[in-house]
A tleap script that builds the chain and sets N, CA, C and O, in Angstrom:
source leaprc.protein.ff14SB
mol = sequence {
  NMET ARG GLY HIE GLY CYS ALA THR VAL GLY
  PRO THR LEU PRO HIE ALA VAL PHE ARG SER
  VAL TYR PHE GLU ILE ASN ALA LYS LEU GLN
  ALA ARG ALA MET ALA LEU GLY GLY PRO VAL
  THR TYR LEU ASP PRO GLU GLU ALA LYS GLN
  ALA ASP ALA THR ASN GLN GLY THR TYR GLY
  ARG PRO TRP GLU LEU TRP ARG ARG ARG VAL
  LEU ALA CARG
}
set mol.1.N position { -15.374 -2.605 12.249 }
set mol.1.CA position { -15.205 -1.486 11.355 }
set mol.1.C position { -15.869 -1.742 10.007 }
set mol.1.O position { -15.680 -0.965 9.071 }
set mol.2.N position { -16.625 -2.791 9.897 }
set mol.2.CA position { -17.254 -3.126 8.625 }
set mol.2.C position { -18.016 -1.925 8.073 }
set mol.2.O position { -18.846 -1.328 8.759 }
set mol.3.N position { -17.719 -1.587 6.834 }
set mol.3.CA position { -18.417 -0.506 6.177 }
set mol.3.C position { -17.923 0.885 6.518 }
set mol.3.O position { -18.528 1.871 6.099 }
set mol.4.N position { -16.844 0.985 7.262 }
set mol.4.CA position { -16.357 2.292 7.697 }
set mol.4.C position { -14.901 2.550 7.321 }
set mol.4.O position { -14.229 3.339 7.985 }
set mol.5.N position { -14.414 1.919 6.300 }
set mol.5.CA position { -13.047 2.164 5.880 }
set mol.5.C position { -12.227 0.898 5.964 }
set mol.5.O position { -12.725 -0.202 5.725 }
set mol.6.N position { -10.978 1.064 6.304 }
set mol.6.CA position { -10.097 -0.091 6.365 }
set mol.6.C position { -9.121 0.059 7.523 }
set mol.6.O position { -8.960 1.141 8.089 }
set mol.7.N position { -8.488 -1.029 7.854 }
set mol.7.CA position { -7.424 -1.025 8.854 }
set mol.7.C position { -6.226 -1.705 8.208 }
set mol.7.O position { -6.364 -2.761 7.589 }
set mol.8.N position { -5.071 -1.112 8.349 }
set mol.8.CA position { -3.862 -1.737 7.816 }
set mol.8.C position { -2.963 -2.132 8.966 }
set mol.8.O position { -2.931 -1.471 10.004 }
set mol.9.N position { -2.237 -3.208 8.774 }
set mol.9.CA position { -1.326 -3.713 9.790 }
set mol.9.C position { -0.009 -4.077 9.146 }
set mol.9.O position { 0.081 -4.225 7.927 }
set mol.10.N position { 0.999 -4.220 9.963 }
set mol.10.CA position { 2.306 -4.663 9.504 }
set mol.10.C position { 3.153 -5.018 10.704 }
set mol.10.O position { 2.816 -4.661 11.833 }
set mol.11.N position { 4.243 -5.714 10.474 }
set mol.11.CA position { 5.095 -6.130 11.588 }
set mol.11.C position { 5.831 -4.963 12.254 }
set mol.11.O position { 6.313 -5.093 13.380 }
set mol.12.N position { 5.918 -3.828 11.562 }
set mol.12.CA position { 6.551 -2.640 12.126 }
set mol.12.C position { 5.707 -1.428 11.764 }
set mol.12.O position { 4.882 -1.490 10.852 }
set mol.13.N position { 5.913 -0.323 12.477 }
set mol.13.CA position { 5.177 0.898 12.161 }
set mol.13.C position { 5.472 1.390 10.741 }
set mol.13.O position { 4.528 1.714 10.022 }
set mol.14.N position { 6.740 1.462 10.298 }
set mol.14.CA position { 6.995 1.883 8.917 }
set mol.14.C position { 6.271 1.002 7.891 }
set mol.14.O position { 5.775 1.501 6.881 }
set mol.15.N position { 6.213 -0.281 8.147 }
set mol.15.CA position { 5.545 -1.225 7.250 }
set mol.15.C position { 4.047 -0.912 7.181 }
set mol.15.O position { 3.473 -0.852 6.094 }
set mol.16.N position { 3.423 -0.713 8.336 }
set mol.16.CA position { 1.989 -0.424 8.375 }
set mol.16.C position { 1.666 0.913 7.711 }
set mol.16.O position { 0.666 1.028 7.002 }
set mol.17.N position { 2.506 1.924 7.936 }
set mol.17.CA position { 2.283 3.237 7.323 }
set mol.17.C position { 2.429 3.132 5.806 }
set mol.17.O position { 1.613 3.676 5.062 }
set mol.18.N position { 3.460 2.438 5.354 }
set mol.18.CA position { 3.668 2.230 3.920 }
set mol.18.C position { 2.425 1.606 3.292 }
set mol.18.O position { 1.939 2.061 2.257 }
set mol.19.N position { 1.921 0.556 3.937 }
set mol.19.CA position { 0.727 -0.111 3.408 }
set mol.19.C position { -0.476 0.822 3.388 }
set mol.19.O position { -1.253 0.805 2.433 }
set mol.20.N position { -0.641 1.629 4.419 }
set mol.20.CA position { -1.807 2.512 4.458 }
set mol.20.C position { -1.729 3.598 3.394 }
set mol.20.O position { -2.744 3.940 2.787 }
set mol.21.N position { -0.544 4.141 3.160 }
set mol.21.CA position { -0.380 5.176 2.126 }
set mol.21.C position { -0.647 4.576 0.746 }
set mol.21.O position { -1.395 5.144 -0.050 }
set mol.22.N position { -0.039 3.437 0.473 }
set mol.22.CA position { -0.193 2.842 -0.851 }
set mol.22.C position { -1.531 2.152 -1.051 }
set mol.22.O position { -1.922 1.889 -2.188 }
set mol.23.N position { -2.245 1.850 0.040 }
set mol.23.CA position { -3.585 1.304 -0.087 }
set mol.23.C position { -4.470 2.278 -0.861 }
set mol.23.O position { -5.182 1.882 -1.784 }
set mol.24.N position { -4.419 3.538 -0.483 }
set mol.24.CA position { -5.240 4.550 -1.159 }
set mol.24.C position { -4.807 4.735 -2.616 }
set mol.24.O position { -5.649 4.791 -3.512 }
set mol.25.N position { -3.522 4.829 -2.845 }
set mol.25.CA position { -3.006 5.007 -4.212 }
set mol.25.C position { -3.424 3.825 -5.086 }
set mol.25.O position { -3.911 4.012 -6.201 }
set mol.26.N position { -3.232 2.615 -4.576 }
set mol.26.CA position { -3.582 1.424 -5.348 }
set mol.26.C position { -5.077 1.314 -5.593 }
set mol.26.O position { -5.496 0.860 -6.657 }
set mol.27.N position { -5.895 1.727 -4.616 }
set mol.27.CA position { -7.348 1.688 -4.804 }
set mol.27.C position { -7.769 2.625 -5.930 }
set mol.27.O position { -8.627 2.276 -6.741 }
set mol.28.N position { -7.168 3.811 -5.983 }
set mol.28.CA position { -7.488 4.751 -7.065 }
set mol.28.C position { -7.080 4.181 -8.422 }
set mol.28.O position { -7.823 4.293 -9.397 }
set mol.29.N position { -5.905 3.574 -8.480 }
set mol.29.CA position { -5.450 2.986 -9.742 }
set mol.29.C position { -6.342 1.831 -10.171 }
set mol.29.O position { -6.650 1.685 -11.354 }
set mol.30.N position { -6.759 1.010 -9.207 }
set mol.30.CA position { -7.643 -0.104 -9.541 }
set mol.30.C position { -8.982 0.401 -10.038 }
set mol.30.O position { -9.526 -0.148 -10.997 }
set mol.31.N position { -9.525 1.427 -9.414 }
set mol.31.CA position { -10.807 1.992 -9.866 }
set mol.31.C position { -10.692 2.512 -11.293 }
set mol.31.O position { -11.605 2.327 -12.099 }
set mol.32.N position { -9.584 3.155 -11.606 }
set mol.32.CA position { -9.379 3.650 -12.974 }
set mol.32.C position { -9.293 2.500 -13.964 }
set mol.32.O position { -9.879 2.554 -15.046 }
set mol.33.N position { -8.559 1.458 -13.588 }
set mol.33.CA position { -8.420 0.302 -14.467 }
set mol.33.C position { -9.771 -0.361 -14.705 }
set mol.33.O position { -10.090 -0.748 -15.829 }
set mol.34.N position { -10.555 -0.489 -13.654 }
set mol.34.CA position { -11.875 -1.117 -13.785 }
set mol.34.C position { -12.808 -0.258 -14.640 }
set mol.34.O position { -13.657 -0.789 -15.356 }
set mol.35.N position { -12.653 1.060 -14.568 }
set mol.35.CA position { -13.499 1.961 -15.359 }
set mol.35.C position { -13.229 1.827 -16.850 }
set mol.35.O position { -14.074 2.188 -17.669 }
set mol.36.N position { -12.074 1.319 -17.203 }
set mol.36.CA position { -11.756 1.125 -18.616 }
set mol.36.C position { -12.587 0.001 -19.228 }
set mol.36.O position { -12.713 -0.089 -20.449 }
set mol.37.N position { -13.148 -0.849 -18.387 }
set mol.37.CA position { -14.075 -1.865 -18.863 }
set mol.37.C position { -13.482 -3.201 -19.234 }
set mol.37.O position { -14.226 -4.154 -19.464 }
set mol.38.N position { -12.187 -3.304 -19.301 }
set mol.38.CA position { -11.579 -4.582 -19.633 }
set mol.38.C position { -11.374 -5.436 -18.399 }
set mol.38.O position { -11.678 -5.012 -17.283 }
set mol.39.N position { -10.860 -6.634 -18.597 }
set mol.39.CA position { -10.614 -7.498 -17.446 }
set mol.39.C position { -9.433 -6.974 -16.620 }
set mol.39.O position { -8.470 -6.432 -17.163 }
set mol.40.N position { -9.527 -7.146 -15.316 }
set mol.40.CA position { -8.443 -6.781 -14.410 }
set mol.40.C position { -7.830 -8.081 -13.905 }
set mol.40.O position { -8.532 -8.932 -13.359 }
set mol.41.N position { -6.548 -8.231 -14.082 }
set mol.41.CA position { -5.860 -9.431 -13.641 }
set mol.41.C position { -5.167 -9.133 -12.315 }
set mol.41.O position { -4.277 -8.285 -12.249 }
set mol.42.N position { -5.579 -9.829 -11.265 }
set mol.42.CA position { -5.018 -9.626 -9.936 }
set mol.42.C position { -3.827 -10.538 -9.720 }
set mol.42.O position { -3.674 -11.551 -10.403 }
set mol.43.N position { -2.991 -10.175 -8.772 }
set mol.43.CA position { -1.860 -11.024 -8.424 }
set mol.43.C position { -2.368 -12.316 -7.790 }
set mol.43.O position { -3.314 -12.305 -7.004 }
set mol.44.N position { -1.726 -13.429 -8.144 }
set mol.44.CA position { -2.057 -14.669 -7.452 }
set mol.44.C position { -1.268 -14.681 -6.129 }
set mol.44.O position { -0.397 -13.832 -5.940 }
set mol.45.N position { -1.548 -15.612 -5.218 }
set mol.45.CA position { -0.889 -15.600 -3.912 }
set mol.45.C position { 0.642 -15.603 -3.981 }
set mol.45.O position { 1.295 -14.930 -3.184 }
set mol.46.N position { 1.210 -16.343 -4.914 }
set mol.46.CA position { 2.669 -16.383 -5.028 }
set mol.46.C position { 3.216 -15.042 -5.520 }
set mol.46.O position { 4.228 -14.559 -5.011 }
set mol.47.N position { 2.557 -14.449 -6.495 }
set mol.47.CA position { 2.968 -13.131 -6.977 }
set mol.47.C position { 2.861 -12.089 -5.860 }
set mol.47.O position { 3.711 -11.205 -5.749 }
set mol.48.N position { 1.824 -12.193 -5.040 }
set mol.48.CA position { 1.656 -11.259 -3.926 }
set mol.48.C position { 2.789 -11.410 -2.920 }
set mol.48.O position { 3.288 -10.414 -2.396 }
set mol.49.N position { 3.198 -12.638 -2.647 }
set mol.49.CA position { 4.327 -12.867 -1.733 }
set mol.49.C position { 5.605 -12.271 -2.299 }
set mol.49.O position { 6.384 -11.658 -1.569 }
set mol.50.N position { 5.824 -12.448 -3.596 }
set mol.50.CA position { 7.020 -11.902 -4.236 }
set mol.50.C position { 6.998 -10.377 -4.232 }
set mol.50.O position { 8.031 -9.745 -4.012 }
set mol.51.N position { 5.835 -9.783 -4.471 }
set mol.51.CA position { 5.718 -8.327 -4.443 }
set mol.51.C position { 6.005 -7.803 -3.043 }
set mol.51.O position { 6.691 -6.793 -2.886 }
set mol.52.N position { 5.484 -8.485 -2.022 }
set mol.52.CA position { 5.734 -8.070 -0.647 }
set mol.52.C position { 7.218 -8.185 -0.315 }
set mol.52.O position { 7.776 -7.312 0.349 }
set mol.53.N position { 7.849 -9.240 -0.767 }
set mol.53.CA position { 9.288 -9.407 -0.518 }
set mol.53.C position { 10.088 -8.290 -1.181 }
set mol.53.O position { 11.064 -7.801 -0.611 }
set mol.54.N position { 9.681 -7.887 -2.374 }
set mol.54.CA position { 10.352 -6.786 -3.067 }
set mol.54.C position { 10.169 -5.484 -2.299 }
set mol.54.O position { 11.110 -4.703 -2.155 }
set mol.55.N position { 8.955 -5.252 -1.808 }
set mol.55.CA position { 8.668 -4.024 -1.071 }
set mol.55.C position { 9.409 -3.944 0.249 }
set mol.55.O position { 9.669 -2.843 0.735 }
set mol.56.N position { 9.757 -5.072 0.843 }
set mol.56.CA position { 10.437 -5.085 2.138 }
set mol.56.C position { 11.661 -4.171 2.138 }
set mol.56.O position { 11.938 -3.512 3.141 }
set mol.57.N position { 12.384 -4.124 1.044 }
set mol.57.CA position { 13.590 -3.320 0.972 }
set mol.57.C position { 13.346 -1.839 0.727 }
set mol.57.O position { 14.299 -1.059 0.689 }
set mol.58.N position { 12.089 -1.433 0.559 }
set mol.58.CA position { 11.816 -0.037 0.216 }
set mol.58.C position { 11.127 0.753 1.320 }
set mol.58.O position { 10.912 1.954 1.160 }
set mol.59.N position { 10.775 0.125 2.427 }
set mol.59.CA position { 10.022 0.820 3.477 }
set mol.59.C position { 10.806 1.947 4.129 }
set mol.59.O position { 10.228 2.973 4.489 }
set mol.60.N position { 12.099 1.775 4.286 }
set mol.60.CA position { 12.904 2.752 5.005 }
set mol.60.C position { 12.931 4.137 4.377 }
set mol.60.O position { 12.812 5.141 5.079 }
set mol.61.N position { 13.082 4.194 3.096 }
set mol.61.CA position { 13.220 5.500 2.426 }
set mol.61.C position { 11.958 6.360 2.523 }
set mol.61.O position { 12.049 7.508 2.959 }
set mol.62.N position { 10.776 5.846 2.129 }
set mol.62.CA position { 9.588 6.694 2.281 }
set mol.62.C position { 9.274 6.972 3.747 }
set mol.62.O position { 8.792 8.056 4.075 }
set mol.63.N position { 9.540 6.008 4.640 }
set mol.63.CA position { 9.290 6.224 6.062 }
set mol.63.C position { 10.080 7.437 6.559 }
set mol.63.O position { 9.528 8.284 7.260 }
set mol.64.N position { 11.349 7.529 6.208 }
set mol.64.CA position { 12.162 8.672 6.645 }
set mol.64.C position { 11.623 9.982 6.083 }
set mol.64.O position { 11.618 10.993 6.784 }
set mol.65.N position { 11.175 9.984 4.846 }
set mol.65.CA position { 10.590 11.187 4.245 }
set mol.65.C position { 9.327 11.600 5.001 }
set mol.65.O position { 9.180 12.761 5.382 }
set mol.66.N position { 8.417 10.649 5.216 }
set mol.66.CA position { 7.166 10.960 5.907 }
set mol.66.C position { 7.435 11.394 7.347 }
set mol.66.O position { 6.782 12.307 7.854 }
set mol.67.N position { 8.390 10.747 8.001 }
set mol.67.CA position { 8.726 11.082 9.388 }
set mol.67.C position { 9.265 12.509 9.478 }
set mol.67.O position { 8.878 13.268 10.367 }
set mol.68.N position { 10.154 12.870 8.558 }
set mol.68.CA position { 10.705 14.229 8.551 }
set mol.68.C position { 9.614 15.269 8.312 }
set mol.68.O position { 9.618 16.331 8.935 }
set mol.69.N position { 8.689 14.968 7.421 }
set mol.69.CA position { 7.602 15.908 7.141 }
set mol.69.C position { 6.739 16.145 8.393 }
set mol.69.O position { 6.351 17.275 8.690 }
set mol.70.N position { 6.453 15.066 9.110 }
set mol.70.CA position { 5.633 15.185 10.326 }
set mol.70.C position { 6.393 15.966 11.395 }
set mol.70.O position { 5.828 16.850 12.039 }
set mol.71.N position { 7.652 15.647 11.583 }
set mol.71.CA position { 8.442 16.320 12.616 }
set mol.71.C position { 8.701 17.793 12.295 }
set mol.71.O position { 8.961 18.580 13.205 }
set mol.72.N position { 8.634 18.178 11.030 }
set mol.72.CA position { 8.885 19.565 10.630 }
set mol.72.C position { 7.685 20.451 10.933 }
set mol.72.O position { 7.816 21.675 10.884 }
set mol.73.N position { 6.542 19.896 11.240 }
set mol.73.CA position { 5.330 20.698 11.495 }
set mol.73.C position { 5.398 21.387 12.822 }
set mol.73.O position { 4.467 22.101 13.196 }
savepdb mol mol.pdb
quit
């Protein structure tokens, strides 16, 4: 898939969907930050692990919202 977008994965479907939705949001925010011209400080590996651990507890709520929206169609 090189050059044709991205693929997201996760240990569960809600996890993978969460990552795919926020991938786009985060990419837009990063592009805006980079356009400001200053340095962008990325998470180091330990910070990334901590952020992922924090997110683990939040997958259920948006998943239920997105699932209901799809099923309502």
